[in-house]
N, C-alpha and C positions, 0 to 999 in steps of 0.2 A: 410566523415570518419575522425576520429581523432586517435591519438596515445598516449599511456601511456608513452612510452619511445622514443620520437621522435629523440633524438640524434643518435639512432642506424641507422637511415636512411642515415646518412653520409657514412655508409659503401657502399652505392650504387655507390659511385664514384669509388670504386675499381673494379666494374664489367667491365666498358669499358677498364680499364687497363688489366684486366684478359682476355678480348676478344682479345686485341691486342697481348698479350702474346701467346694466343692459336693460332692465325693466324701465328705468327712468328714460333711457334713450328711446326705447320702443314706444313708450307712452307719448313722448314728444313727437316721434315720427307719425304716430296715428293722429295726433291733433293737427299737425301740419297737413297730413293727407286729407283730413276731413275738410279743412279750409279750402284745399285745392281740388276738391271733388273726388277724394278717395284715391289719389295718385299713389301708386305703389302698393295699394291694398286690395286691388281687384285683379282678377284674371281676365284674359281675353274673353270678350262677351259680356263684360260688366259684372261678373259674379265675384264675390269676395272668396278667397281661399278658405277651406275648412280650417277650424281652429287647430286641429292636430297637425295640419301641414305647416301652420305658422310656428308651432312650438317645437315640433320634432327636430328640425335642423339645429335650433339653439340648444336643445337638450343634448344632442349628439356632440356638439362642439364643447359644451360644458363638461360632459363626461370625458372627452378626449383630453381637455386641459387638466382635469383632475388626475387622470391616470398618468399623464406626462409629468406632473409635479411629483407623484409618487415614484416614478422612474428616476427622477433626479436624485432621490435619496438612496438609490442603488439597493433595491430589496434583495434579500437572500431567503432561500427556502431550504429546509432540510428534506432531502430525498434519500431513498435507499438505492445506492449505486453498487453495481457489481464491480469488484476489483480484486486483483491478485494481491494478497497480503500475507505476511508471515515473517517468522524469524527462523533463519537457517543457520545452524552452527556447523561449520566445516572443521571436524576434529581430525587433525593429521597425526599419524604415527611418524615421529621423526627419530625413531631408534636406528641404531647402526645397520640393522638388517634391511632398512629401506634403501640402502645404497646398492642392493643386489641388482644385477643386470639381466634377470630373466624377463623383465619388461624393458623395452628399448626407449631411451638409453639406460635409464635406471627406474626402479619402482617409484622413487621420489619424483623424478622429473616427469614421468608419465602421469602421475597423479596430479601434479601441479598444473600441467598443460590442460588436462581435461577440466579441472576445477576452475581455471581462469575462464574458459569458454562458458561454463555454467554461470559464473558471476556476471559476466557481461550480458547474459541473456535475461537477467532479472529486472523487473520494473522497479521504479523508485519506491513503491510501497512495500517492497520486501527488504528487510534488513538482514545483512549477512555478517556473521562473526567468524573469526578464525581462532582455533585453539590448537596449539602444538603440544604433544606429550611424548615423553620418552620414559624416564623413571619417575617423572612427576608431571602433573598437569600445569601447563604454562599458558596463560592467556596472552595471545599475540595481538589480537585486534578485537576490541569490543564491538558488539553488533552495531552496524551502521548502514545507511543507504548510500554512503559515499563509496562507489565502486573502486575509485582510484586507490583509496586507503586499503581496501580489502586486497586488491591485486598486489599492492606493494608488500603487504604482510605475507602473502603467499610466496612471492618471489624471494623473500628473505629466508625461507625455510631451508634448513640443511640437516642431514642425518646427525644424530647426537650419540646417545648411549643406550641404556636398557629400555624396556617396554613396560608401561603400566597402563593397561586399558582402563582399569578402574579409575585412575587419576584423570585420564582423558575424559571419561564420561562425567565425572563429578565436576570438573572444570567447565564442561559444556553446559551442564545444568545451571551452574552459577552464572554463566554468560547469558542464558535465557532469562534468569531472574533479574539480571541487570537491565536487559532490554525491556522487560515488563515494568520495572520500577521507574523507568524514564530517566531524564537527565539529572535528577537530584540524587541518584543512587551513588553510594560510595563503598569503600572497602572491597573493591574488585579483587577477586581471588588471584593469588599468584603463588609461586613456590615458596615465598617467604611468609605466608599467612597460613593459619590452620586450615586443614581440609574441611570443606563444608559438610555438615552432618544433618541434612534435612530429615525430618520425620513427619511427612505429611500424611493426612488421611488418604488411604488408597482411593483412586478414582478410575473410571474406565479408560482404557488406552485411547489416546487421541483427544482427551478432554481439552488439552491446551493447544490443540491444532489451531492454526497451521504452524506452530513451533515444532521444529524437528531437528534431530542431530544426524549428520552424515559422518559416519565413522570410517575413515580410510586407514586401513592397517593390514599387515600380513597376519595378524592374530596371534603372534608368538608372545604371549604374556609371560614375563619373568619377574614381575615386581608386584607388591601389594598396593592397594587393597584388591579383594576379590572382584573381578570384573562382572561376574554374575550378580553379586550383591549390589554393585553400583547400577547395573541395568535394572534391577528390581526397584531401586530408588527412582529411576526414570519412569518405570512403569507405574509406580504409585502416584507420580505427578501427572500421569496421562500423556507423557511425551514419548513419541515413537523414535526409535533409533534405526536408521537405515545403515546397515553395515556393508562396506565395500571391501571385498577381499583383494588385496594387491599382491600379485605374484602368482606362482604356479604351484600345484600340489606336489610336483616333482622337486621343486626348489632348486637352489644353486649353492655353491660354496663360496664364502667370502673370506678375504684376508683382512682380519681386524687386528691391527697392532701386532702383526707377526703371527697371529693365531689363525688357523683354518677353521672356519665355523660354517656348518651347513644350515641353511635357513629354508624353510618351506611354509607354505600357506596353511594356517590352522582353520580350516573351514568349519568344523563342528562348533568351535567356540563362537565364531561370528554368527552362525546360524542360530545358536541358542540365544544370543543377545537379541537378535532381531525378532525371533519368535516370542520371547518374553515380553517385549515392549510393544508388540503389534506392528513392528516394522517389516522390512523385507531385506533379505540377504541377496547381494549381487556379487557375482564372480567376475573379476577383471583379469583374465588370463593374458590379455594383450592390451596395448595402448588403445587399439580400435574398440575393443570391448568396453574399456573404461569410459571412453567418450560416449558410447551408446547408452551406458548406464545413466548418465546425467540427463539424458532426454526423458527419463522416467521419474526424475526427482524434483520436477517443477512444483512450486507451491500451489495450493488449491485456490479456487475462486470463491470469494466470500462476498456477502452483501452487507454493507455497512452504511449507516446514516451519515450523510455528508452535506454540509452547507454549500450551496452553489448560488452564484449570483444570477438573478432572473430579470435584470434590468432590460435586456433586449425584448423580453416578452411584453413587458409593460409599455416600452417605447413603441413596439410594433402595433400593439392594440390602440394606443393613443393616435398614431398616424392614421390608422384605418378609420377610427371614429371621426377625426377631424376632416378627413377627405370625404367620407360619406356625408357628413353633416353639411359641408360646403357645397357639394354637388346637389344635394336635395334642396338647399336654399336657393341656389341659382336656377334650378329647374322649376321649382314651384313658386318662388317669389321674385325671381329675376334679379336677385341681389344676395349678398352675404348677410347673415343675421345681424 
């Protein structure tokens, strides 16, 4: 047990002094009562109260004062509390194909709308980061519990150019490493710094849970590195990747800079990434399906030691002891101790 205001515990030294003062006062009372014929020390009928009845109220009051003094120091205790906790990296494909309108109004807009609802539903103990990737992984928002910052980062996303799933996964892994390292971490990965090349000892999938990556993409990879190799890096770190397929298998035709480009969902690639990391693949053929997917991506419940203030427990116990001691004294002795 720890204390927020430990100097208040110094008041405990006054309690022995108070006890000595009470004993001196009680002895004086007994002498005066003896002179006046036992006044105050006898019960109706002329009998003196039992010794334990004379002492118990005073002991209860002494215990109540002691506990109240401890309460003034604001005690804390470490208890195991269940809480939702984790790091979620929302990795957005911002390639040109995400401007396709086979989802209403576009793939990008539908993904952003469903993701915003997911972020708003998270408790403060969950930190959320945003990574945007096209032909390179770009960190948009470092993991944070500040939902306003995350929502602002999502709102700024716009379709860019090529698609590199591998860079998106590697940038997401680096974002998780930053969140684990805490506020003193530096050298956050961007497209101006070398790509991270972690080589961890493989561990079982989910070892670093509840950290997870939610990869939102149409799966049309056309840039290096190999997304399967990047997914293997995530699997070696025990981090699951939940892939969300944006778009339809039939696809649609886009007009990109005067060129007609047909784009369609690459489900096999996304299924392979999810299976390799122990995650799950979800298909979002419509905006409604995408919103439903996020209902299954909530972080898990964990039990974590946490210091909580228990002043109220001590204060309540002291009030009970003081009240009971006072009532016993009035009932048995006709006075307060």
